[in-house]
C-alpha positions in Angstrom: 85.3 126.2 -26.3 84.2 123.8 -23.5 86.8 123.1 -20.7 85.0 120.2 -19.2 85.7 116.5 -20.2 84.1 115.1 -23.3 84.1 111.6 -24.7 84.6 110.5 -28.3 86.8 108.6 -30.7 90.6 109.7 -31.0 92.3 108.7 -34.3 95.9 108.9 -35.5 96.8 108.2 -39.2 100.5 107.5 -39.5 102.6 106.9 -42.5 104.7 103.8 -41.9 108.3 103.6 -43.3 108.7 107.4 -43.1 112.0 107.6 -41.4 113.8 105.2 -43.6 112.3 106.9 -46.6 113.4 110.3 -45.7 116.9 109.3 -44.6 117.6 107.4 -47.8 116.0 109.8 -50.3 116.8 113.4 -51.5 115.3 115.5 -48.7 113.4 118.0 -50.8 111.8 115.4 -53.0 111.0 113.0 -50.1 109.4 115.8 -48.1 107.2 116.8 -51.1 106.0 113.3 -51.5 105.2 112.8 -47.8 103.5 116.2 -47.7 101.4 115.3 -50.7 100.4 111.9 -49.2 99.6 113.5 -45.7 97.3 116.2 -47.5 95.5 113.4 -49.3 95.0 111.5 -45.9 93.7 114.7 -44.2 91.3 115.5 -47.1 89.6 112.1 -46.7 89.5 112.2 -42.9 88.1 115.7 -42.5 84.5 115.3 -43.5 84.0 112.7 -40.8 86.6 113.7 -38.1 88.0 116.9 -37.0 91.6 116.8 -37.8 93.2 118.4 -34.8 96.9 118.7 -35.9 99.6 117.3 -38.0 102.4 115.7 -36.3 105.2 115.2 -38.7 104.1 112.2 -40.7 100.9 111.7 -38.9 97.4 113.3 -38.6 95.6 113.4 -35.3 91.9 113.8 -35.1 88.7 113.1 -33.2 84.9 112.8 -33.4 82.6 113.5 -30.4 80.5 110.8 -29.0 77.2 112.2 -30.4 78.6 112.0 -33.9 79.8 108.5 -33.7 78.7 105.9 -36.4 80.8 102.7 -36.5 80.1 101.9 -40.1 81.0 105.4 -41.2 84.1 105.5 -39.3 85.3 102.1 -40.7 84.3 103.3 -44.2 86.3 106.5 -43.8 89.4 104.6 -42.6 89.2 102.2 -45.5 88.6 104.8 -48.1 91.5 106.8 -46.8 93.7 103.8 -47.0 92.5 102.8 -50.5 93.2 106.5 -51.6 96.7 106.4 -50.1 97.5 103.2 -51.9 96.0 104.5 -55.2 98.2 107.6 -54.8 101.3 105.5 -54.3 100.4 103.4 -57.3 100.0 106.5 -59.4 103.5 107.8 -58.4 104.9 104.4 -59.2 103.3 104.2 -62.6 103.5 107.9 -63.7 107.1 108.7 -63.3 110.4 107.5 -64.8 112.5 109.2 -62.2 115.0 106.8 -60.7 115.8 108.7 -57.5 115.1 107.1 -54.1 112.2 109.5 -53.4 110.2 108.1 -56.4 111.6 104.6 -56.5 111.0 104.0 -52.7 107.6 105.7 -52.5 105.7 102.4 -52.9 107.4 101.1 -49.8 105.4 103.6 -47.7 102.3 102.3 -45.9 99.6 103.8 -43.7 98.4 102.7 -40.3 95.6 103.9 -37.9 95.1 103.7 -34.2 91.7 104.5 -32.9 90.7 104.7 -29.3 87.4 105.7 -27.4 87.8 107.8 -24.3 87.7 111.1 -22.5 89.5 114.3 -23.2 89.4 118.0 -22.7 89.6 120.5 -25.6 91.5 123.8 -24.7 92.5 126.8 -26.9 96.3 126.8 -27.5 98.9 129.0 -29.1 98.6 126.8 -32.4 94.9 126.2 -32.2 92.8 123.6 -30.3 94.7 121.3 -27.9 93.4 118.0 -26.7 94.6 116.8 -23.3 93.9 113.8 -21.1 94.9 110.1 -20.3 93.3 108.8 -23.4 95.0 111.4 -25.6 98.4 110.1 -24.3 97.3 106.5 -24.7 96.3 106.7 -28.3 99.7 108.3 -29.1 101.5 105.5 -27.2 99.6 103.0 -29.3 101.5 104.1 -32.3 104.4 102.2 -30.9 102.9 98.7 -31.1 104.0 95.2 -32.2 101.3 94.6 -35.0 104.0 94.6 -37.6 106.2 92.1 -35.7 103.5 89.8 -34.4 101.0 90.0 -37.5 103.4 90.9 -40.2 101.1 93.9 -41.1 102.2 97.4 -42.0 98.9 98.7 -43.3 96.2 98.2 -40.6 93.8 99.9 -38.2 94.3 99.1 -34.5 91.0 99.7 -32.7 91.1 99.4 -28.9 88.4 97.2 -27.2 86.9 100.5 -25.8 86.5 101.8 -29.2 85.0 98.6 -30.7 82.5 98.5 -27.8 81.6 102.2 -28.1 80.9 101.9 -31.8 78.8 98.7 -31.3 80.8 96.5 -33.5 81.2 92.7 -33.6 84.9 92.4 -34.3 84.7 88.6 -34.8 81.8 89.0 -37.4 83.9 91.7 -39.1 87.0 89.4 -39.3 89.1 91.6 -37.1 92.1 90.1 -35.4 92.5 90.1 -31.7 95.6 92.0 -30.5 96.8 93.6 -27.2 99.6 95.8 -26.1 101.2 96.4 -22.8 102.6 99.7 -21.6 104.3 100.8 -18.5 101.9 102.7 -16.0 99.0 101.7 -18.3 99.0 97.9 -18.3 97.2 95.7 -20.8 95.3 97.5 -23.7 93.2 94.8 -25.5 92.0 95.6 -29.0 91.3 94.5 -32.5 93.0 94.9 -35.8 91.5 95.5 -39.3 94.0 94.1 -42.0 93.8 97.0 -44.5 96.5 95.3 -46.8 94.0 92.3 -47.4 91.1 94.7 -47.8 93.0 96.7 -50.3 93.8 93.5 -52.5 90.2 92.3 -52.2 89.0 95.9 -53.3 91.1 95.6 -56.4 89.6 92.2 -57.3 86.0 92.9 -56.3 83.4 92.6 -59.1 81.6 95.9 -59.9 77.8 96.1 -59.9 76.8 99.3 -61.4 73.6 100.6 -63.3 74.9 102.4 -66.4 73.2 105.2 -68.0 72.3 103.4 -71.1 70.7 100.5 -69.3 68.7 102.7 -66.7 64.9 102.8 -66.9 65.0 106.0 -64.8 67.3 108.5 -63.3 66.7 111.0 -60.4 69.5 113.7 -59.7 70.0 116.2 -56.9 72.7 118.5 -55.7 73.4 118.5 -51.9 75.2 121.2 -49.9 77.7 118.9 -48.4 80.9 116.9 -49.1 80.5 113.4 -50.6 81.3 111.8 -47.3 78.5 113.8 -45.4 76.1 113.2 -48.3 77.0 109.5 -48.1 76.0 109.5 -44.4 72.6 111.0 -45.1 72.0 108.6 -47.9 73.1 105.4 -46.1 72.9 105.8 -42.3 69.7 104.3 -40.9 69.4 107.2 -38.5 69.7 109.7 -41.3 67.4 107.9 -43.7 64.6 107.9 -41.0 64.7 111.7 -41.4 63.9 111.8 -45.1 63.3 108.4 -46.8 61.5 105.8 -44.8 59.5 105.3 -41.6 61.2 102.3 -40.1 64.5 100.3 -40.9 65.4 96.9 -39.6 68.9 96.3 -40.7 70.7 93.0 -40.6 74.3 94.2 -41.0 77.6 92.3 -40.6 79.0 93.0 -37.2 77.6 96.5 -37.0 78.7 97.6 -40.4 77.0 98.4 -43.6 78.7 96.7 -46.5 78.1 94.5 -49.6 75.7 91.8 -48.4 74.0 93.9 -45.9 70.1 93.4 -46.0 67.4 95.6 -44.6 63.6 95.6 -44.2 62.3 99.2 -44.7 58.8 100.4 -43.9 57.5 103.2 -46.2 53.9 103.9 -45.3 52.1 100.6 -45.3 54.6 99.1 -47.8 57.6 96.9 -46.8 60.7 97.0 -49.0 63.4 94.5 -48.8 66.9 95.9 -49.6 70.2 94.2 -50.3 73.4 95.9 -50.9 75.1 94.5 -54.0 78.1 96.9 -54.3 79.5 99.4 -51.7 82.2 101.8 -52.6 82.4 104.7 -50.0 82.1 107.6 -50.9 81.7 106.9 -54.6 78.7 104.8 -55.2 76.5 102.0 -53.8 74.3 99.6 -55.6 71.3 97.8 -54.0 68.5 95.4 -55.0 65.0 96.5 -53.6 62.2 94.0 -53.6 58.9 95.8 -53.8 55.4 94.7 -52.7 54.2 92.1 -55.3 57.7 90.7 -55.7 58.9 93.4 -58.2 62.7 94.0 -58.0 64.7 97.0 -59.0 68.4 97.4 -59.0 69.5 101.0 -58.2 73.0 102.6 -58.4 73.4 105.9 -56.4 76.6 107.7 -57.4 78.2 110.8 -55.7 80.3 113.2 -57.4 82.1 116.3 -55.8 81.0 119.6 -57.4 82.7 122.6 -56.0 81.9 122.2 -52.3 78.6 120.4 -53.2 77.8 116.9 -54.1 75.9 115.8 -57.1 73.9 112.7 -56.4 72.5 110.6 -59.3 70.4 107.4 -58.7 69.7 105.1 -61.7 67.4 102.2 -61.7 66.5 99.2 -63.8 64.1 96.2 -63.3 65.7 92.9 -62.1 63.8 90.2 -63.9 60.1 89.7 -63.1 57.0 90.6 -65.1 57.5 93.4 -67.6 53.9 94.6 -67.2 54.4 94.8 -63.5 57.5 97.1 -63.9 55.7 99.3 -66.4 53.2 100.2 -63.6 55.7 100.2 -60.7 58.7 101.9 -62.4 57.1 105.4 -62.5 55.9 105.1 -59.0 59.5 104.2 -57.8 60.8 107.2 -59.7 58.3 109.6 -58.3 58.7 108.4 -54.8 62.4 108.7 -54.9 62.2 112.3 -56.5 59.9 113.3 -53.6 62.2 111.8 -51.0 65.3 113.7 -52.5 63.4 117.0 -52.4 62.8 116.3 -48.7 66.4 115.5 -48.2 67.5 118.7 -50.0 65.4 120.7 -47.6 66.7 118.8 -44.6 70.4 119.5 -45.2 71.7 122.0 -42.7 73.2 124.3 -45.3 71.3 125.8 -48.2 72.6 125.7 -51.7 73.2 129.1 -53.3 70.5 130.1 -55.8 72.9 130.1 -58.7 74.1 126.6 -57.9 70.7 124.9 -57.5 69.8 122.1 -59.8 66.3 121.1 -60.4 65.6 117.5 -59.7 65.8 115.6 -63.0 63.8 112.5 -63.7 64.2 110.8 -67.1 
């Protein structure tokens, strides 16, 4: 393990309202609920970040500089928050118990603090230990004024150092400017993502999904990775250049891939215009591709965990236009995607065991 200083993003996910919840609820039940919620948070963070340790009601993790992808990190934070809120809603709707541990569980919330800086990793008695000024700072940021100033309890506070390192445009992303001041540190400028508003918007957002019965074709592959890692290979421009296209010019929103993001991809001599219609990390995404000749196809790519692997299915259908044109272009789109998925499967860093391999299907 290196003993020299490294750089990267440090993240803490902290359950808000924990103290009041535990104090006013039967201890054994309250601790079970919190332990369940914390495990769910860690499960969603770990594919992208290395969770260093659990700190009571919080999880502390990091990602090294060479693994940074701003869009993936924000997607991970949001998906973690959405999963947390779904779990709370499930507790609320699935139990008739009237004890405080069940009745007050929906009052819990989740906040994140994210900072970019320098740290040293050392072996410790309980595993890996992180030390350094920035490790101290990210922990101090847990005590902040976001709830008092902005009225938020579900949020992600990203320091300005983090936003700059990730190449994000916080104004374009609708983030809220916020700063904190600490003794011996001074002013710490940053930006806040309002996760509560994002959760409400997620619940209301219209779904765009190509169902099996309306698909003109489907291509399926199993990848030796978690859904989050498979998602990165399928959507990150840097990863896609390794297996799918020769060049990508992406017009994203503030440095983040999301619904509305458009791209121009070069595949050989052909230019393909892409627009994301629906974006649900790490479940599925739907895009409209405009091919040479003006032929348009809508494709949904869905991901499903399968015993440590991920089953990826892409279904496509024509989006208006000339039927005769699609009859000629549709099979080419399917064959091209099948060839690309074969390349992606070979590219993945871990091989699939022989008995788990799934032949690429095209129907």
